[in-house]
Structures are given as structure tokens and as C-alpha cells.
MARMI-147122 format. One line per 8 residues: number of its first residue (from 1); their letters; for each residue x, y, z of C-alpha. Coordinates in steps of 0.05 Angstrom, whole numbers, plus 5000, padded with zeros to 4 digits. Layout:
% MARMI-147122
NUM	A	X,Y,Z  ...
//
This chain:
% MARMI-147122
1	MNIKTCMP	8142,2326,5025  8213,2344,5001  8264,2359,5052  8312,2419,5035  8377,2424,5066  8388,2496,5082  8440,2534,5117  8412,2606,5130
9	RFIVLALL	8449,2654,5172  8399,2650,5228  8415,2578,5245  8487,2568,5234  8507,2597,5315  8450,2542,5330  8500,2487,5304  8558,2519,5325
17	AIVTTAAS	8559,2479,5392  8562,2412,5366  8589,2426,5292  8670,2404,5287  8719,2444,5250  8748,2383,5230  8699,2358,5186  8745,2330,5133
25	VAWAAPAI	8785,2288,5174  8766,2214,5175  8736,2186,5244  8763,2118,5277  8725,2098,5334  8770,2094,5389  8784,2021,5416  8748,2013,5486
33	PSPPQLAA	8758,1943,5529  8702,1892,5526  8643,1897,5580  8646,1860,5639  8618,1786,5634  8573,1790,5702  8552,1719,5744  8474,1741,5732
41	KSYMLMDA	8422,1711,5695  8406,1772,5662  8429,1844,5669  8428,1917,5631  8467,1986,5643  8429,2042,5613  8446,2118,5608  8387,2153,5643
49	ASGKVLIE	8382,2213,5604  8396,2191,5531  8360,2121,5552  8423,2092,5515  8428,2022,5531  8507,2004,5543  8514,1937,5564  8463,1883,5564
57	SNSDERLP	8457,1806,5567  8393,1768,5562  8365,1835,5575  8297,1821,5551  8287,1750,5585  8224,1742,5622  8240,1723,5696  8215,1729,5765
65	PASLTKLM	8230,1804,5795  8223,1789,5871  8216,1856,5909  8236,1894,5846  8163,1893,5842  8152,1941,5885  8183,1995,5841  8118,1992,5812
73	TAYIATLE	8083,1995,5869  8117,2051,5894  8120,2087,5830  8041,2088,5817  8034,2116,5891  8071,2176,5875  8036,2181,5812  7968,2186,5857
81	IQKGQISD	8000,2234,5897  8015,2282,5843  7955,2271,5808  7915,2285,5876  7880,2229,5884  7919,2212,5955  7954,2251,5997  8022,2233,6029
89	SDLVTVSE	7990,2254,6104  7932,2201,6083  7918,2149,6135  7912,2077,6111  7875,2029,6157  7915,1960,6151  7877,1900,6134  7881,1831,6161
97	KAWRTGGS	7904,1812,6095  7964,1861,6090  7983,1847,6160  7988,1771,6147  8027,1781,6082  8088,1733,6085  8167,1749,6075  8198,1815,6081
105	RMFIQVNT	8156,1866,6129  8150,1933,6155  8111,1910,6213  8053,1943,6213  7998,1926,6261  7927,1901,6236  7866,1953,6244  7919,2000,6254
113	QVSVDDLL	7926,2070,6214  7994,2083,6172  8005,2142,6133  8019,2136,6060  8087,2170,6067  8107,2115,6121  8084,2065,6077  8125,2086,6021
121	HGIIIQSG	8187,2086,6066  8161,2018,6086  8164,1991,6013  8227,2025,5984  8273,2021,6049  8252,1964,6081  8218,1928,6028  8149,1909,6069
129	NDASVAMA	8104,1866,6036  8056,1885,6084  8066,1950,6067  8052,1942,5995  7988,1908,6002  7966,1957,6045  7984,2012,5994  7948,1971,5944
137	EHIAGSEE	7886,1961,5977  7887,2035,5991  7893,2063,5923  7854,2007,5885  7806,1972,5935  7847,1905,5925  7908,1880,5906  7884,1851,5850
145	AFADMMNT	7853,1910,5821  7914,1943,5835  7957,1890,5793  7914,1910,5732  7939,1991,5751  8006,1958,5746  8001,1919,5676  7972,1989,5646
153	TAQRLGMS	8023,2035,5679  8075,1979,5655  8046,1983,5576  8049,2055,5576  8126,2060,5595  8134,2006,5540  8150,1953,5593  8138,1896,5541
161	NTHFMNAT	8168,1832,5579  8123,1849,5639  8063,1823,5676  8045,1835,5750  8001,1788,5794  8012,1822,5859  8047,1887,5893  8099,1847,5927
169	GLPDPEHY	8132,1803,5885  8114,1737,5919  8124,1682,5866  8073,1671,5816  8081,1634,5745  8043,1697,5714  8087,1745,5748  8155,1767,5711
177	SSAHDMAK	8194,1826,5681  8263,1836,5650  8325,1875,5657  8305,1921,5602  8230,1933,5630  8262,1954,5702  8316,1997,5675  8257,2031,5639
185	LARAIIYQ	8216,2033,5706  8277,2061,5745  8291,2121,5688  8209,2142,5703  8213,2136,5772  8285,2187,5781  8254,2235,5734  8181,2235,5738
193	DPAHYAIY	8183,2252,5818  8254,2271,5841  8221,2291,5916  8202,2219,5922  8259,2194,5891  8298,2218,5954  8275,2160,5995  8313,2111,5949
201	AQKEFFWN	8373,2138,5979  8357,2129,6051  8403,2080,6091  8350,2059,6146  8275,2069,6160  8253,2061,6239  8179,2031,6252  8144,1998,6309
209	NIKQPNRN	8200,1998,6351  8243,1968,6292  8303,1999,6251  8315,1961,6191  8370,1976,6137  8364,1988,6064  8386,1923,6028  8423,1966,5973
217	LLLWRDKT	8495,1952,5999  8519,2001,5949  8488,2060,5990  8548,2051,6043  8600,2033,5986  8595,2083,5937  8571,2143,5952  8553,2159,5882
225	VDGLKTGH	8493,2108,5887  8422,2139,5902  8381,2080,5894  8336,2038,5876  8316,1973,5905  8340,1899,5919  8299,1845,5912  8305,1769,5930
233	TEEAGYCL	8265,1690,5929  8296,1628,5919  8259,1632,5850  8288,1697,5832  8361,1691,5865  8392,1761,5887  8373,1821,5841  8390,1893,5842
241	VASAVRDG	8369,1955,5804  8416,2013,5821  8431,2079,5797  8493,2129,5807  8509,2198,5787  8583,2221,5775  8606,2286,5742  8534,2300,5726
249	MRLISVVF	8525,2227,5686  8475,2184,5714  8474,2111,5702  8419,2059,5716  8442,1987,5724  8394,1928,5734  8423,1852,5747  8373,1788,5759
257	GTDSEQAR	8392,1721,5788  8456,1729,5826  8480,1687,5879  8487,1731,5945  8472,1795,5973  8547,1812,5962  8543,1780,5894  8486,1827,5870
265	AAETQKLL	8526,1891,5903  8595,1870,5863  8566,1850,5797  8528,1919,5802  8589,1957,5821  8625,1927,5758  8573,1958,5713  8567,2022,5734
273	TYGFRFFE	8651,2028,5739  8656,2003,5665  8604,2057,5648  8628,2115,5679  8703,2102,5653  8685,2095,5579  8629,2129,5563  8602,2204,5566
281	TRTFYQKG	8538,2240,5562  8522,2309,5540  8449,2349,5523  8464,2389,5465  8396,2424,5460  8335,2424,5509  8267,2413,5491  8227,2474,5471
289	VELAQQQV	8286,2528,5458  8294,2552,5391  8344,2537,5348  8322,2572,5280  8272,2614,5248  8248,2587,5179  8205,2630,5124  8136,2613,5122
297	WKGQQSQV	8089,2633,5062  8015,2660,5068  8015,2671,5145  8008,2724,5194  8084,2717,5205  8134,2710,5159  8177,2665,5205  8168,2603,5250
305	KAGLAEDL	8210,2589,5306  8232,2511,5308  8260,2467,5356  8259,2399,5387  8201,2362,5428  8250,2330,5469  8325,2337,5492  8377,2319,5442
313	TLTLPRGQ	8421,2278,5489  8474,2228,5469  8513,2177,5500  8577,2154,5470  8643,2125,5487  8693,2179,5518  8729,2223,5465  8671,2222,5414
321	LDKLQASM	8625,2275,5435  8670,2326,5405  8682,2291,5340  8606,2306,5325  8576,2344,5267  8502,2367,5253  8458,2385,5198  8390,2424,5193
329	SFNDTLIA	8343,2411,5141  8272,2442,5136  8211,2419,5095  8212,2450,5032  8157,2512,5029  8126,2525,5091  8051,2548,5080  8009,2576,5140
337	PISQGQVV	7973,2558,5186  8028,2522,5218  8006,2488,5279  8044,2484,5350  8090,2423,5353  8076,2413,5274  8135,2379,5247  8178,2426,5198
345	GKVEVKLG	8248,2400,5190  8298,2352,5220  8366,2351,5255  8418,2299,5242  8481,2291,5280  8538,2242,5249  8600,2217,5279  8636,2205,5213
353	EEVLHSAD	8588,2181,5159  8546,2148,5206  8474,2181,5228  8479,2181,5306  8409,2216,5317  8359,2241,5280  8307,2289,5307  8243,2324,5286
361	LVALEAVE	8251,2402,5281  8176,2424,5308  8141,2492,5304  8148,2527,5374  8091,2571,5357  8032,2568,5311  8028,2612,5256  7958,2634,5230
369	EGGLFRRV	7942,2638,5160  7945,2711,5134  7895,2756,5101  7871,2756,5028  7925,2807,5007  7985,2765,5038  7960,2699,5010  7952,2726,4944
377	WDSIRLFF	8020,2767,4943  8054,2705,4969  8021,2663,4912  8056,2703,4867  8116,2703,4904  8113,2623,4902  8099,2623,4831  8166,2658,4807
385	YSLFN	8201,2627,4866  8190,2555,4841  8206,2578,4770  8272,2591,4800  8286,2534,4847
//
């Protein structure tokens, strides 16, 4: 279908927020310092809102994730709570397998009952392997069945370099993930369940007369950091997925394979500092908000409201956002019926001559086919319209 550029009066105002008045001025990208080189096997910095990758090194390399695995364990638990399959107040009976699981522990006792909410705290804050197995068994019946759920969820999130064999991250040759995939998972955790995400910011948790601190040192060093999770095994090294918010901008950082707890915190701080210093993010339009109306032929209504199916959010080096230009175009000749969500045009955002973002305009409402008189009359009008256009 042909795309016809059109700028009728009812869409001009929708574009004013991002159209520069200096469109004829040539754009030159401002120089920014090279990103830091980290002492880590793999790392990534991502803007949470736009999903734009700002810095990466070996970010798709498959590596052992250690206890970063528990991000998926906790994420699935919160999804099950949202779906009503389990509840925060459910009591989970601790199996002998969960109790015997080695490594970092919450120190739950065999044959006792622990609430789902307490297990979540034990998984997220204390990195409890015992709590992770207990949660997996409660949700799926066995840790093996839960691993299948983890892999299905990973596929849904586009985590193409991830495969889970257990709920804990204990070493297994077939258990791996990547920095890029962990950033995707962190983004889902942050935005899909803000209430449970608040647990990741808690600095300590007291259980069984034992108080254990959160191993994310940045929670003490940087007040803008509010999550997520550490990991460590001899094979994996010291890993950290972190997120911070400054001036409304949220970043997600991931480091794999540093040499110590101090190193993973310091290397993560380098990523976050660089990202906040040299980049900015702005949401120009929110999904579902009317941006324009376009004529519809042979319909019960003569106009259809159009907007975006997803937020239009961009991340750029500082100083560039104000130089953006936007244009909107509609598919030539929209004829009813039009279904809600149907693509009816396109929005393009440019920086200089470079197209930075292209998004479909979709119908925000359905337009049913008009009556016989409307269809015949519009057919006649379309015939003459086509002669002159």
C-alpha cells in the first residue's frame, strides 16, 4: 500500500513537541568520551524505558549466571501471584531437598511452613538457594518442572542466549545466560510488577534469628540504585545486575565475571555514572494517546483517531533530543471497515538525515462500514478524487 505524506491542520499540533524550528540547520553529532572499559568478562548498559543499549562488551556471550538466575525464579513467582495461581500469604512446606540445597541460604527448616512473601524476600535479599528450591517446588511441583517454566518465560522475553537447569544458579554445563538477556529480564521485572520490585531495594532481611545483608553494595553507596541482584560462583566470578534512577531516567547495568564483590560494584558504578552523565531519555508520546485523525471512506464515521501502540521513547547523547524532527504519514485512502489496532500510517523521528525511530500509527478505535447510501456516495467521490490526485 502506498504511503502518502500528509500534514493537515489537525496533526500539526501533535508534532510540535518534537519538531525543531531549525530543520534546515545541518546537524553534527557532539563528541562524547569513549565508554569505560571494564574488568569483566561481559557487560551491558541499557536504558530501561527505551530499551536502547548504550554500552556493551561480549553482551551476547553465554556465561554461567550464578545467582542472577534467581531473578527469573522471583520473576515467575510474581507472575504467578499476578495471575492468582499463588498468593503472597500461601504457606509453603519446606522439603528435604530444599533444606539440603547448599550454597547461600535463607536457613529455612525442613517440614516447616514459610510464606511465599518470606520466600521472595529470602530469594531476592539473602539469595537463598533453599528458598529458591522451595518456591520452585511450590509453583511447579518439582525444580525440574520449574526449570521448564523458566525456559519458556525466557523465550517469551527474547532471551535467546539463556537456558536454565535449576532455580538457583548452581553450576551446570547446560545452565547459562548473557548480559543482554539479563538486562531484558531486569526490564521486565521493573515494569511488570513495581510492588514486588521494591523488595530488591531492601538492604537486609531477618529470618530464623539470622539477619543477612543484601549483597548489592551499591544500595549503600549510591542512593539512586534500587536493585537488582548479585551472583557468584567460582566458575562465574562475581556478577551484578543493577538499576538506578536519576532525574526520571532509569538505567540497567549488567556485569559478568569480575574478580571480587568490590570489583563488581565499582565496575557497575562506572557504567551507571557514564550513562547518566552523557545520555538522556524522553518519552514523546504515550501509547493509546490520540495524535491525529484521518479521513475514512465508506464508514459510519468519516474520521478515525490514530495513535501509537507503544510509547515513543528515545535515548540519545545529551543535547540531541531538542534537535529532533518528526513527520507523520498515512496510508493512502483508508476504507472502512477499520479495526482497532489496524496500521493506518507511520511516524518517523529524524536527527539530521538519520531516521532514529519509526513507529506504526494505529487506529485507536474501530470504524464500521457505513450504510448503502454512504458507500455509494463515497465511491462516487473517490472516483473523482482519484482523477485529480
